[in-house]
Backbone as CSV, one residue per row, in Angstrom:
resi,resn,N_x,N_y,N_z,CA_x,CA_y,CA_z,C_x,C_y,C_z
1,UNK,122.933,8.003,147.756,122.002,7.395,148.696,122.484,7.571,150.138
2,UNK,123.811,7.464,150.345,124.365,7.665,151.677,124.125,9.105,152.140
3,UNK,124.262,10.055,151.202,123.996,11.460,151.529,122.549,11.629,151.962
4,UNK,121.632,10.972,151.231,120.208,11.096,151.533,119.901,10.589,152.936
5,UNK,120.461,9.433,153.296,120.235,8.884,154.627,120.836,9.782,155.702
6,UNK,121.993,10.336,155.393,122.654,11.238,156.337,121.797,12.468,156.603
7,UNK,121.180,12.984,155.554,120.329,14.172,155.689,119.131,13.902,156.589
8,UNK,118.512,12.744,156.424,117.285,12.453,157.155,117.541,11.999,158.583
9,UNK,118.767,11.567,158.874,119.041,11.015,160.199,120.076,11.802,160.990
10,UNK,120.885,12.618,160.318,122.000,13.286,160.985,121.580,14.450,161.850
11,UNK,122.502,14.873,162.711,122.268,15.999,163.610,123.364,17.038,163.426
12,UNK,123.018,18.279,163.723,123.999,19.357,163.639,124.974,19.263,164.810
13,UNK,126.245,19.522,164.521,127.267,19.520,165.561,127.769,20.936,165.845
14,UNK,127.168,21.931,165.206,127.606,23.318,165.362,127.132,23.851,166.710
15,UNK,128.031,24.465,167.428,127.668,25.058,168.720,126.818,26.313,168.484
16,UNK,125.672,26.370,169.133,124.715,27.447,168.868,125.270,28.820,169.194
17,UNK,126.138,28.894,170.214,126.639,30.208,170.609,127.604,30.806,169.581
18,UNK,128.130,29.964,168.697,129.071,30.448,167.680,128.426,30.581,166.309
19,UNK,127.132,30.421,166.255,126.482,30.336,164.950,126.179,31.711,164.378
20,UNK,126.496,31.877,163.085,126.232,33.120,162.358,125.165,32.833,161.302
21,UNK,123.911,33.209,161.587,122.802,32.879,160.702,122.940,33.560,159.345
22,UNK,123.401,34.792,159.337,123.546,35.516,158.079,124.590,34.840,157.174
23,UNK,125.703,34.429,157.765,126.732,33.729,156.996,126.208,32.393,156.481
24,UNK,125.402,31.714,157.294,124.811,30.438,156.879,123.972,30.604,155.620
25,UNK,123.096,31.624,155.607,122.211,31.804,154.466,122.983,32.185,153.199
26,UNK,124.016,32.983,153.342,124.827,33.355,152.175,125.523,32.130,151.600
27,UNK,126.113,31.320,152.477,126.837,30.135,152.020,125.889,29.102,151.432
28,UNK,124.729,28.927,152.055,123.748,27.974,151.533,123.260,28.414,150.160
29,UNK,123.038,29.706,149.981,122.616,30.221,148.678,123.656,29.955,147.605
30,UNK,124.932,30.097,147.958,126.009,29.794,147.001,125.984,28.321,146.613
31,UNK,125.678,27.459,147.563,125.597,26.008,147.281,124.455,25.705,146.314
32,UNK,123.308,26.330,146.533,122.167,26.113,145.651,122.505,26.549,144.223
33,UNK,123.143,27.704,144.087,123.520,28.192,142.761,124.510,27.245,142.089
34,UNK,125.468,26.734,142.857,126.482,25.836,142.301,125.860,24.543,141.785
35,UNK,124.921,23.990,142.528,124.283,22.737,142.097,123.447,22.971,140.842
36,UNK,122.729,24.070,140.788,121.951,24.390,139.592,122.858,24.497,138.378
37,UNK,124.012,25.138,138.557,124.985,25.294,137.467,125.548,23.940,137.040
38,UNK,125.917,23.106,138.009,126.500,21.797,137.690,125.468,20.884,137.032
39,UNK,124.216,20.989,137.415,123.169,20.185,136.783,123.045,20.543,135.310
40,UNK,123.114,21.819,135.008,123.045,22.270,133.615,124.237,21.758,132.818
41,UNK,125.425,21.894,133.368,126.640,21.421,132.689,126.567,19.930,132.400
42,UNK,126.168,19.146,133.391,126.130,17.695,133.239,125.103,17.275,132.199
43,UNK,123.933,17.881,132.249,122.880,17.523,131.306,123.270,17.867,129.875
44,UNK,123.849,19.033,129.672,124.263,19.440,128.326,125.398,18.559,127.795
45,UNK,126.293,18.146,128.674,127.430,17.328,128.254,126.991,15.977,127.685
46,UNK,125.851,15.479,128.178,125.360,14.178,127.716,124.147,14.312,126.799
47,UNK,123.935,15.494,126.254,122.742,15.730,125.439,122.930,15.340,123.978
48,UNK,124.169,15.238,123.496,124.412,14.909,122.086,125.828,14.382,121.920
49,UNK,126.068,13.654,120.832,127.425,13.162,120.569,128.374,14.330,120.332
50,UNK,129.675,14.142,120.563,130.291,12.933,121.123,130.174,12.904,122.642
51,UNK,130.248,11.698,123.207,130.243,11.568,124.655,131.452,12.273,125.262
52,UNK,131.316,12.798,126.447,132.482,13.355,127.124,133.545,12.276,127.318
53,UNK,134.794,12.689,127.289,135.878,11.745,127.531,135.828,11.244,128.969
54,UNK,136.570,10.194,129.249,136.619,9.645,130.601,137.063,10.728,131.584
55,UNK,138.066,11.496,131.180,138.557,12.564,132.051,137.492,13.640,132.282
56,UNK,136.784,13.987,131.199,135.724,14.982,131.333,134.595,14.479,132.235
57,UNK,134.259,13.187,132.066,133.217,12.592,132.914,133.616,12.627,134.384
58,UNK,134.864,12.295,134.630,135.356,12.305,136.004,135.293,13.717,136.585
59,UNK,135.645,14.701,135.763,135.620,16.088,136.222,134.185,16.548,136.484
60,UNK,133.276,16.212,135.558,131.884,16.627,135.709,131.253,16.016,136.961
61,UNK,131.440,14.723,137.129,130.833,14.047,138.277,131.482,14.480,139.584
62,UNK,132.782,14.733,139.552,133.475,15.193,140.762,132.966,16.567,141.183
63,UNK,132.760,17.441,140.202,132.243,18.780,140.512,130.828,18.705,141.077
64,UNK,130.012,17.828,140.470,128.638,17.671,140.926,128.613,17.103,142.345
65,UNK,129.442,16.098,142.577,129.509,15.489,143.906,129.986,16.501,144.953
66,UNK,130.981,17.289,144.584,131.503,18.291,145.507,130.431,19.312,145.879
67,UNK,129.688,19.774,144.873,128.640,20.757,145.136,127.552,20.181,146.034
68,UNK,127.197,18.918,145.798,126.156,18.278,146.599,126.619,18.060,148.030
69,UNK,127.864,17.621,148.187,128.408,17.429,149.528,128.527,18.754,150.273
70,UNK,128.922,19.804,149.547,128.996,21.130,150.167,127.628,21.560,150.695
71,UNK,126.578,21.301,149.897,125.225,21.672,150.304,124.830,20.964,151.597
72,UNK,125.054,19.653,151.645,124.666,18.899,152.848,125.500,19.311,154.053
73,UNK,126.764,19.619,153.814,127.618,20.068,154.919,127.115,21.378,155.499
74,UNK,126.783,22.317,154.630,126.305,23.617,155.103,124.965,23.471,155.813
75,UNK,124.089,22.603,155.309,122.822,22.365,156.001,123.071,21.959,157.452
76,UNK,124.072,21.114,157.666,124.342,20.637,159.018,125.017,21.679,159.901
77,UNK,125.322,22.827,159.352,125.743,23.932,160.217,124.589,24.429,161.076
78,UNK,123.373,24.305,160.543,122.202,24.912,161.198,121.817,24.122,162.444
79,UNK,122.006,24.690,163.635,121.676,23.955,164.864,120.182,24.050,165.182
80,UNK,119.717,23.086,165.947,118.315,23.084,166.350,117.970,24.294,167.204
81,UNK,118.966,24.888,167.818,118.713,26.059,168.658,118.220,27.249,167.845
82,UNK,118.391,27.194,166.516,117.837,28.234,165.650,116.367,27.984,165.353
83,UNK,115.863,26.827,165.782,114.457,26.483,165.579,114.307,25.152,164.875
84,UNK,113.574,24.261,165.499,113.346,22.942,164.893,112.519,23.085,163.616
85,UNK,111.563,23.991,163.628,110.719,24.197,162.447,111.543,24.706,161.278
86,UNK,112.378,25.696,161.527,113.248,26.234,160.470,114.163,25.152,159.936
87,UNK,114.776,24.403,160.828,115.714,23.359,160.399,115.012,22.290,159.566
88,UNK,113.784,21.968,159.938,113.024,20.961,159.194,112.729,21.432,157.769
89,UNK,112.371,22.709,157.630,112.080,23.246,156.297,113.335,23.284,155.427
90,UNK,114.464,23.670,156.017,115.724,23.692,155.265,116.127,22.269,154.897
91,UNK,115.938,21.340,155.823,116.250,19.940,155.534,115.412,19.422,154.370
92,UNK,114.115,19.702,154.396,113.235,19.217,153.330,113.645,19.793,151.978
93,UNK,114.023,21.074,151.968,114.469,21.695,150.717,115.761,21.068,150.225
94,UNK,116.654,20.744,151.158,117.928,20.109,150.793,117.697,18.697,150.274
95,UNK,116.801,17.968,150.922,116.465,16.615,150.461,115.879,16.658,149.054
96,UNK,115.031,17.652,148.769,114.453,17.788,147.431,115.545,17.934,146.375
97,UNK,116.578,18.705,146.702,117.665,18.897,145.744,118.445,17.606,145.552
98,UNK,118.771,16.935,146.639,119.536,15.680,146.533,118.742,14.641,145.756
99,UNK,117.445,14.547,146.003,116.606,13.618,145.243,116.597,13.985,143.763
100,UNK,116.556,15.301,143.471,116.597,15.743,142.083,117.905,15.400,141.409
101,UNK,119.006,15.531,142.131,120.325,15.172,141.594,120.380,13.682,141.284
102,UNK,119.895,12.865,142.211,119.892,11.411,142.008,119.054,11.042,140.785
103,UNK,117.880,11.665,140.654,117.019,11.380,139.511,117.695,11.773,138.205
104,UNK,118.344,12.932,138.168,119.031,13.383,136.955,120.138,12.418,136.567
105,UNK,120.920,11.977,137.524,122.004,11.029,137.235,121.444,9.707,136.717
106,UNK,120.362,9.246,137.312,119.759,7.980,136.858,119.240,8.096,135.431
107,UNK,118.642,9.244,135.093,118.128,9.449,133.740,119.273,9.459,132.731
108,UNK,120.346,10.163,133.056,121.499,10.227,132.145,122.107,8.849,131.936
109,UNK,122.223,8.071,133.005,122.823,6.739,132.909,121.942,5.766,132.136
110,UNK,120.625,5.976,132.181,119.705,5.010,131.552,119.248,5.431,130.166
111,UNK,119.600,6.644,129.719,119.137,7.137,128.429,120.232,6.982,127.377
112,UNK,119.925,6.353,126.241,120.916,6.247,125.163,121.322,7.637,124.691
113,UNK,122.551,7.734,124.227,123.054,9.020,123.752,122.205,9.521,122.594
114,UNK,121.718,10.718,122.723,120.863,11.300,121.698,120.736,12.791,121.987
115,UNK,119.867,13.454,121.264,119.604,14.846,121.601,118.958,14.887,122.979
116,UNK,118.981,16.038,123.592,118.496,16.196,124.957,117.105,15.579,125.109
117,UNK,117.013,14.534,125.945,115.756,13.800,126.082,114.782,14.553,126.983
118,UNK,113.506,14.154,126.862,112.487,14.758,127.707,112.779,14.468,129.168
119,UNK,113.281,13.243,129.428,113.623,12.873,130.797,114.704,13.751,131.374
120,UNK,115.727,14.044,130.554,116.800,14.926,131.011,116.286,16.341,131.256
121,UNK,115.448,16.815,130.325,114.881,18.150,130.489,114.073,18.246,131.785
122,UNK,113.243,17.219,132.002,112.400,17.212,133.192,113.236,17.134,134.460
123,UNK,114.240,16.255,134.462,115.071,16.073,135.657,115.928,17.302,135.936
124,UNK,116.477,17.882,134.878,117.269,19.098,135.063,116.384,20.228,135.577
125,UNK,115.198,20.339,134.990,114.248,21.352,135.461,113.858,21.129,136.907
126,UNK,113.786,19.848,137.311,113.467,19.541,138.701,114.537,20.038,139.653
127,UNK,115.799,19.884,139.250,116.903,20.391,140.076,116.848,21.912,140.134
128,UNK,116.624,22.535,138.984,116.519,24.001,138.954,115.414,24.495,139.880
129,UNK,114.248,23.841,139.776,113.103,24.260,140.584,113.403,24.125,142.075
130,UNK,114.047,22.996,142.444,114.388,22.790,143.851,115.379,23.849,144.330
131,UNK,116.336,24.199,143.466,117.325,25.225,143.830,116.686,26.612,143.925
132,UNK,115.720,26.871,143.052,115.053,28.181,143.059,114.241,28.400,144.326
133,UNK,113.875,27.328,145.016,113.086,27.458,146.238,113.877,28.131,147.355
134,UNK,115.198,28.197,147.176,116.036,28.796,148.217,115.562,30.197,148.573
135,UNK,115.262,31.005,147.558,114.879,32.397,147.807,113.568,32.507,148.575
136,UNK,112.767,31.432,148.545,111.463,31.456,149.208,111.510,30.858,150.612
137,UNK,112.649,30.289,150.998,112.744,29.689,152.328,112.662,30.769,153.405
138,UNK,111.907,30.524,154.481,111.896,31.479,155.597,113.284,31.556,156.210
139,UNK,113.675,32.742,156.622,115.049,32.948,157.058,115.239,32.908,158.568
140,UNK,114.165,32.744,159.335,114.299,32.513,160.774,113.100,31.700,161.241
141,UNK,113.114,31.305,162.503,112.088,30.381,162.986,110.709,31.020,163.059
142,UNK,110.644,32.304,163.316,109.353,32.986,163.323,108.705,32.905,161.943
143,UNK,109.483,33.231,160.912,108.958,33.163,159.546,108.624,31.727,159.155
144,UNK,109.410,30.764,159.649,109.169,29.355,159.327,107.829,28.884,159.886
145,UNK,107.586,29.196,161.152,106.321,28.780,161.775,105.141,29.485,161.123
146,UNK,105.295,30.768,160.831,104.219,31.515,160.186,103.881,30.951,158.812
147,UNK,104.896,30.525,158.071,104.649,29.967,156.735,103.839,28.680,156.829
148,UNK,104.144,27.859,157.819,103.387,26.618,157.996,101.966,26.906,158.476
149,UNK,101.829,27.850,159.382,100.489,28.187,159.876,99.614,28.737,158.758
150,UNK,100.221,29.439,157.820,99.463,29.933,156.666,98.927,28.773,155.837
151,UNK,99.727,27.731,155.684,99.263,26.556,154.927,98.164,25.818,155.691
152,UNK,98.265,25.763,157.025,97.218,25.124,157.826,95.909,25.904,157.698
153,UNK,96.011,27.228,157.717,94.821,28.069,157.611,94.115,27.869,156.277
154,UNK,94.893,27.682,155.213,94.299,27.469,153.893,93.518,26.157,153.850
155,UNK,94.041,25.128,154.515,93.347,23.834,154.560,92.045,23.955,155.340
156,UNK,92.093,24.642,156.469,90.887,24.837,157.276,89.852,25.645,156.489
157,UNK,90.298,26.666,155.781,89.400,27.484,154.964,88.717,26.631,153.895
158,UNK,89.471,25.751,153.264,88.899,24.858,152.240,87.848,23.935,152.840
159,UNK,88.161,23.387,154.010,87.212,22.483,154.670,85.931,23.222,155.040
160,UNK,86.081,24.446,155.517,84.911,25.241,155.894,84.046,25.560,154.676
161,UNK,84.686,25.980,153.596,83.943,26.296,152.372,83.230,25.062,151.823
162,UNK,83.885,23.916,151.928,83.300,22.680,151.398,81.993,22.335,152.089
163,UNK,82.016,22.353,153.423,80.815,21.950,154.146,79.744,23.047,154.086
164,UNK,80.151,24.309,154.035,79.178,25.394,153.919,78.469,25.346,152.577
165,UNK,79.194,25.051,151.510,78.577,24.946,150.186,77.585,23.804,150.142
166,UNK,77.977,22.679,150.753,77.067,21.530,150.783,75.830,21.846,151.614
167,UNK,76.012,22.582,152.695,74.905,22.904,153.595,73.971,23.948,152.998
168,UNK,74.533,24.892,152.271,73.742,26.005,151.757,73.206,25.776,150.346
169,UNK,73.326,24.571,149.866,72.886,24.286,148.496,71.373,24.134,148.398
170,UNK,70.669,24.371,149.529,69.215,24.234,149.556,68.801,22.846,149.084
171,UNK,69.566,21.860,149.519,69.334,20.478,149.118,69.771,19.584,150.274
172,UNK,68.887,18.726,150.775,69.265,17.876,151.902,70.269,16.795,151.515
173,UNK,70.564,16.673,150.209,71.472,15.634,149.721,72.810,16.257,149.323
174,UNK,73.856,16.147,150.158,75.148,16.749,149.828,75.889,16.033,148.707
175,UNK,75.384,14.851,148.302,76.036,14.094,147.241,75.346,14.272,145.885
176,UNK,74.427,15.210,145.790,73.637,15.347,144.561,74.482,15.738,143.360
177,UNK,75.609,16.393,143.604,76.458,16.790,142.478,77.446,15.706,142.089
178,UNK,77.394,14.571,142.794,78.310,13.465,142.495,77.600,12.380,141.706
179,UNK,76.354,12.060,142.104,75.601,11.004,141.438,74.507,11.613,140.569
180,UNK,74.450,11.185,139.306,73.446,11.704,138.381,72.223,10.795,138.288
181,UNK,72.391,9.562,138.641,71.317,8.597,138.505,70.273,8.837,139.595
182,UNK,69.094,9.270,139.188,68.043,9.579,140.161,67.626,8.350,140.949
183,UNK,67.679,7.161,140.285,67.259,5.948,140.973,68.171,5.627,142.151
184,UNK,69.466,6.039,142.031,70.412,5.717,143.099,70.241,6.649,144.289
185,UNK,69.371,7.635,144.173,69.188,8.613,145.236,68.100,8.205,146.221
186,UNK,67.589,6.972,146.075,66.529,6.526,146.962,67.041,6.178,148.355
187,UNK,68.358,5.979,148.488,68.928,5.605,149.776,68.944,6.822,150.694
188,UNK,68.147,6.776,151.739,68.024,7.937,152.629,69.293,8.158,153.457
189,UNK,70.221,7.173,153.467,71.474,7.335,154.195,72.366,8.400,153.572
190,UNK,72.019,8.845,152.382,72.829,9.880,151.744,72.220,11.271,151.921
191,UNK,71.206,11.382,152.743,70.541,12.661,152.983,70.745,13.101,154.441
192,UNK,70.764,14.425,154.648,70.796,14.960,156.004,69.380,15.017,156.561
193,UNK,69.208,14.512,157.772,67.932,14.651,158.464,67.893,16.023,159.134
194,UNK,66.758,16.376,159.669,66.657,17.650,160.383,67.568,17.661,161.606
195,UNK,67.682,16.519,162.283,68.576,16.419,163.445,70.031,16.595,163.019
196,UNK,70.357,16.013,161.849,71.721,16.178,161.322,72.047,17.656,161.109
197,UNK,71.090,18.356,160.505,71.326,19.770,160.191,71.544,20.603,161.459
198,UNK,70.846,20.243,162.522,71.025,20.976,163.779,72.430,20.740,164.346
199,UNK,72.931,19.539,164.183,74.262,19.210,164.709,75.358,19.888,163.896
200,UNK,75.113,20.066,162.606,76.124,20.682,161.736,76.451,22.103,162.196
201,UNK,75.453,22.846,162.662,75.652,24.262,163.005,76.766,24.479,164.042
202,UNK,76.729,23.819,165.211,77.812,24.039,166.179,79.145,23.454,165.717
203,UNK,79.083,22.423,164.892,80.336,21.874,164.342,80.997,22.899,163.419
204,UNK,80.166,23.574,162.643,80.696,24.660,161.813,81.248,25.775,162.692
205,UNK,80.617,25.993,163.837,81.114,26.983,164.773,82.523,26.640,165.251
206,UNK,82.785,25.355,165.467,84.123,24.924,165.875,85.135,25.124,164.746
207,UNK,84.710,24.832,163.515,85.613,25.018,162.375,85.939,26.502,162.194
208,UNK,84.920,27.345,162.369,85.152,28.792,162.289,86.071,29.261,163.416
209,UNK,85.936,28.641,164.577,86.829,28.970,165.695,88.261,28.571,165.364
210,UNK,88.418,27.444,164.667,89.749,27.006,164.247,90.362,28.004,163.272
211,UNK,89.547,28.470,162.338,90.007,29.476,161.379,90.426,30.758,162.092
212,UNK,89.589,31.208,163.014,89.884,32.442,163.758,91.114,32.271,164.639
213,UNK,91.255,31.084,165.208,92.388,30.798,166.079,93.706,30.927,165.313
214,UNK,93.764,30.317,164.140,94.978,30.394,163.327,95.268,31.834,162.912
215,UNK,94.223,32.566,162.572,94.404,33.965,162.165,94.929,34.812,163.320
216,UNK,94.330,34.654,164.493,94.709,35.472,165.635,96.100,35.104,166.167
217,UNK,96.391,33.819,166.220,97.709,33.391,166.697,98.795,33.853,165.729
218,UNK,98.509,33.756,164.430,99.474,34.241,163.434,99.709,35.736,163.602
219,UNK,98.630,36.479,163.835,98.757,37.917,164.023,99.596,38.256,165.244
220,UNK,99.361,37.527,166.340,100.143,37.756,167.559,101.608,37.403,167.334
221,UNK,101.836,36.349,166.578,103.210,35.929,166.301,103.940,36.951,165.431
222,UNK,103.240,37.480,164.436,103.851,38.513,163.585,104.209,39.750,164.392
223,UNK,103.323,40.131,165.318,103.501,41.366,166.075,104.495,41.207,167.216
224,UNK,104.412,40.111,167.926,105.184,39.974,169.168,106.251,38.874,169.124
225,UNK,106.238,38.021,168.105,107.181,36.905,168.050,108.630,37.360,167.957
226,UNK,109.502,36.663,168.667,110.926,37.001,168.678,111.770,35.736,168.506
227,UNK,112.960,35.940,167.965,113.916,34.834,167.802,115.247,35.218,168.450
228,UNK,115.177,35.988,169.528,116.387,36.522,170.143,116.992,35.619,171.208
229,UNK,116.266,34.589,171.624,116.855,33.633,172.569,116.188,32.272,172.416
230,UNK,116.790,31.275,173.042,116.327,29.895,172.867,114.911,29.691,173.384
231,UNK,114.570,30.348,174.486,113.215,30.185,175.032,112.163,30.676,174.048
232,UNK,112.374,31.829,173.460,111.419,32.375,172.498,111.332,31.494,171.250
233,UNK,112.465,31.021,170.782,112.493,30.160,169.597,111.753,28.859,169.874
234,UNK,111.942,28.311,171.078,111.260,27.067,171.453,109.759,27.275,171.548
235,UNK,109.331,28.414,172.058,107.895,28.707,172.126,107.279,28.790,170.729
236,UNK,108.020,29.337,169.787,107.551,29.359,168.400,107.383,27.929,167.872
237,UNK,108.360,27.083,168.156,108.273,25.681,167.730,107.074,24.978,168.357
238,UNK,106.837,25.248,169.645,105.704,24.617,170.334,104.382,24.987,169.661
239,UNK,104.249,26.255,169.289,103.027,26.675,168.601,102.950,26.064,167.207
240,UNK,104.092,25.951,166.535,104.106,25.310,165.223,103.648,23.866,165.306
241,UNK,104.099,23.172,166.352,103.733,21.758,166.521,102.241,21.589,166.813
242,UNK,101.713,22.375,167.741,100.311,22.181,168.120,99.361,22.666,167.024
243,UNK,99.709,23.749,166.327,98.816,24.213,165.259,98.805,23.252,164.076
244,UNK,99.844,22.427,163.950,99.847,21.436,162.867,98.757,20.393,163.058
245,UNK,98.206,20.304,164.261,97.146,19.329,164.542,95.755,19.880,164.225
246,UNK,95.661,21.174,163.957,94.345,21.775,163.744,93.697,21.268,162.459
247,UNK,94.403,21.393,161.329,93.771,21.028,160.056,93.404,19.548,159.967
248,UNK,94.246,18.603,160.439,93.795,17.201,160.400,92.553,16.950,161.262
249,UNK,92.493,17.598,162.427,91.322,17.384,163.290,90.069,18.000,162.666
250,UNK,90.220,19.145,162.017,89.084,19.767,161.324,88.626,18.889,160.159
251,UNK,89.563,18.358,159.399,89.201,17.479,158.286,88.403,16.271,158.760
252,UNK,88.827,15.684,159.876,88.121,14.522,160.417,86.708,14.893,160.832
253,UNK,86.566,16.046,161.441,85.234,16.487,161.862,84.336,16.727,160.658
254,UNK,84.829,17.453,159.669,84.019,17.762,158.483,83.629,16.481,157.756
255,UNK,84.563,15.558,157.641,84.264,14.294,156.964,83.149,13.536,157.677
256,UNK,83.138,13.593,158.997,82.124,12.851,159.758,80.749,13.509,159.703
257,UNK,80.669,14.720,159.156,79.381,15.403,159.052,78.561,14.939,157.855
258,UNK,79.194,14.267,156.911,78.459,13.792,155.736,77.614,12.575,156.105
259,UNK,76.448,12.467,155.498,75.576,11.325,155.814,76.136,10.016,155.238
260,UNK,75.809,8.915,155.877,75.032,8.804,157.122,75.866,9.248,158.317
261,UNK,75.334,10.161,159.103,76.065,10.759,160.210,76.014,9.849,161.436
262,UNK,77.169,9.530,161.967,77.268,8.770,163.209,77.543,9.775,164.331
263,UNK,76.582,9.938,165.219,76.657,11.016,166.204,77.808,10.831,167.191
264,UNK,78.119,9.599,167.533,79.234,9.352,168.447,80.553,9.778,167.795
265,UNK,80.698,9.460,166.519,81.913,9.858,165.793,82.011,11.376,165.694
266,UNK,80.883,12.023,165.396,80.865,13.490,165.304,81.264,14.099,166.644
267,UNK,80.690,13.578,167.722,81.000,14.128,169.052,82.478,13.928,169.395
268,UNK,83.003,12.768,169.059,84.422,12.481,169.327,85.327,13.414,168.524
269,UNK,85.014,13.589,167.252,85.832,14.458,166.396,85.723,15.925,166.805
270,UNK,84.530,16.335,167.199,84.347,17.706,167.667,85.152,17.949,168.942
271,UNK,85.136,16.972,169.839,85.894,17.088,171.086,87.392,17.181,170.802
272,UNK,87.836,16.485,169.783,89.255,16.536,169.429,89.641,17.919,168.898
273,UNK,88.771,18.496,168.055,89.024,19.861,167.567,89.088,20.826,168.745
274,UNK,88.113,20.725,169.659,88.076,21.620,170.819,89.329,21.459,171.672
275,UNK,89.758,20.226,171.862,90.951,19.969,172.680,92.193,20.612,172.050
276,UNK,92.355,20.441,170.737,93.510,21.009,170.045,93.484,22.530,170.128
277,UNK,92.313,23.122,169.872,92.209,24.580,169.903,92.485,25.137,171.301
278,UNK,91.969,24.472,172.318,92.231,24.927,173.682,93.718,24.827,174.022
279,UNK,94.365,23.793,173.503,95.803,23.650,173.727,96.566,24.779,173.025
280,UNK,96.140,25.139,171.831,96.762,26.262,171.115,96.629,27.543,171.926
281,UNK,95.428,27.796,172.444,95.200,29.005,173.233,96.037,28.997,174.512
282,UNK,96.138,27.836,175.123,96.921,27.705,176.363,98.399,28.001,176.116
283,UNK,98.956,27.415,175.041,100.372,27.628,174.733,100.618,29.075,174.339
284,UNK,99.681,29.642,173.580,99.817,31.045,173.180,99.810,31.956,174.399
285,UNK,98.883,31.714,175.296,98.733,32.572,176.473,99.975,32.572,177.348
286,UNK,100.655,31.448,177.426,101.833,31.336,178.299,103.130,31.720,177.588
287,UNK,103.032,32.175,176.332,104.226,32.494,175.555,104.522,33.994,175.586
288,UNK,105.683,34.344,175.029,106.085,35.752,174.951,105.266,36.524,173.911
289,UNK,104.470,35.794,173.117,103.677,36.427,172.059,102.325,36.922,172.541
290,UNK,102.080,36.805,173.846,100.750,37.145,174.354,100.820,38.152,175.502
291,UNK,101.066,39.423,175.176,100.946,40.450,176.209,99.479,40.639,176.575
292,UNK,99.224,41.468,177.548,97.855,41.652,178.040,96.898,42.120,176.948
293,UNK,97.410,42.815,175.951,96.560,43.342,174.878,95.927,42.233,174.036
294,UNK,96.445,41.020,174.138,95.916,39.906,173.342,94.897,39.070,174.099
295,UNK,94.660,39.392,175.359,93.815,38.529,176.195,92.358,38.481,175.748
296,UNK,91.850,39.561,175.187,90.420,39.619,174.872,90.018,38.559,173.855
297,UNK,90.786,38.424,172.777,90.408,37.428,171.766,90.650,36.008,172.261
298,UNK,91.629,35.834,173.152,91.835,34.507,173.743,90.604,34.085,174.540
299,UNK,90.084,35.008,175.338,88.891,34.705,176.130,87.678,34.480,175.242
300,UNK,87.546,35.286,174.200,86.402,35.143,173.296,86.421,33.779,172.604
301,UNK,87.590,33.396,172.079,87.680,32.111,171.373,87.479,30.942,172.334
302,UNK,88.009,31.072,173.532,87.813,30.011,174.521,86.326,29.819,174.816
303,UNK,85.608,30.928,174.946,84.172,30.851,175.189,83.422,30.286,173.995
304,UNK,83.839,30.653,172.774,83.181,30.152,171.564,83.381,28.644,171.426
305,UNK,84.571,28.178,171.741,84.862,26.744,171.663,83.989,25.980,172.659
306,UNK,83.931,26.482,173.883,83.132,25.820,174.924,81.652,25.824,174.555
307,UNK,81.148,26.957,174.069,79.735,27.072,173.705,79.362,26.075,172.612
308,UNK,80.152,26.020,171.556,79.828,25.120,170.445,80.013,23.657,170.830
309,UNK,81.007,23.370,171.643,81.208,21.986,172.068,80.059,21.509,172.954
310,UNK,79.569,22.382,173.818,78.420,22.026,174.654,77.192,21.728,173.794
311,UNK,76.980,22.526,172.756,75.841,22.297,171.872,75.977,20.964,171.131
312,UNK,77.201,20.652,170.691,77.424,19.365,170.013,77.106,18.217,170.961
313,UNK,77.577,18.312,172.182,77.319,17.257,173.173,75.827,17.076,173.393
314,UNK,75.120,18.171,173.620,73.683,18.098,173.899,72.912,17.515,172.726
315,UNK,73.241,17.982,171.510,72.486,17.533,170.336,72.784,16.088,169.982
316,UNK,74.028,15.676,170.113,74.371,14.274,169.760,73.859,13.315,170.808
317,UNK,73.837,13.726,172.058,73.305,12.852,173.108,71.791,12.697,172.997
318,UNK,71.101,13.795,172.685,69.632,13.736,172.600,69.172,13.040,171.334
319,UNK,70.073,12.905,170.355,69.698,12.293,169.072,70.055,10.826,168.993
320,UNK,70.779,10.324,169.994,71.181,8.909,169.960,70.118,8.034,170.546
């Protein structure tokens, strides 16, 4: 438990100028392998009679503790100057392993001696799975931010598909596939009015702009992103932070489009999406990832955001 708190609250003390990223990843990988191995040994030792001797228990737990402490120590080698986003992802992966170790130990302590229990199998598998994630971790801050932006894009894509399917179902009732009772469909608050449908169009335009924004920024980051100095790494983090606000703002907007539609709420949520997207474009434009060749899509998206936001304002004001 002390290790867990240390992981979530501690800071790296490694001087950034002396840091060897390649050595860090090799050593961290060795730690992951060691913990996976020790988890297997410990689980098998308590899977059937006879119980390990006191000396064997001490050796097993000491080895497990050493491997876990080694993992947390190596994690703290990684300085924030390598990227806050990267460090956060490595921290989360390390926390997953420590939580898995704690769960495995609790299962072993609480399970009567018998053949390998389902709980032990599950807990050991959990440690293995957490350790296996090492190979999938992004190895620098550019890859870390891109991996998160890919997950944000998937959420935005889902939100867009959801509202488009409801809109294109040739049915003014987006809840028709949820309620089967025809009598319960008499409430007109569950139907889109013609005014509602007009407002949905520019809101969808904003969601599509969010999708395009994530795609274009990711493309610029892949092509021009660098991790060769602190300024570039910090700019990557800044984009990671602001793009993390896109999917929640899109979700809020899409949710507010379902009937009964409150136009003030829709306008507020649409304005929030526009604000976040404009901030993304602003940060991108001022970063090292935006040479002159990227200006055209920045201008196009900025114009699309403004156009759709103006339409939302006009339609919601005239409908109130």
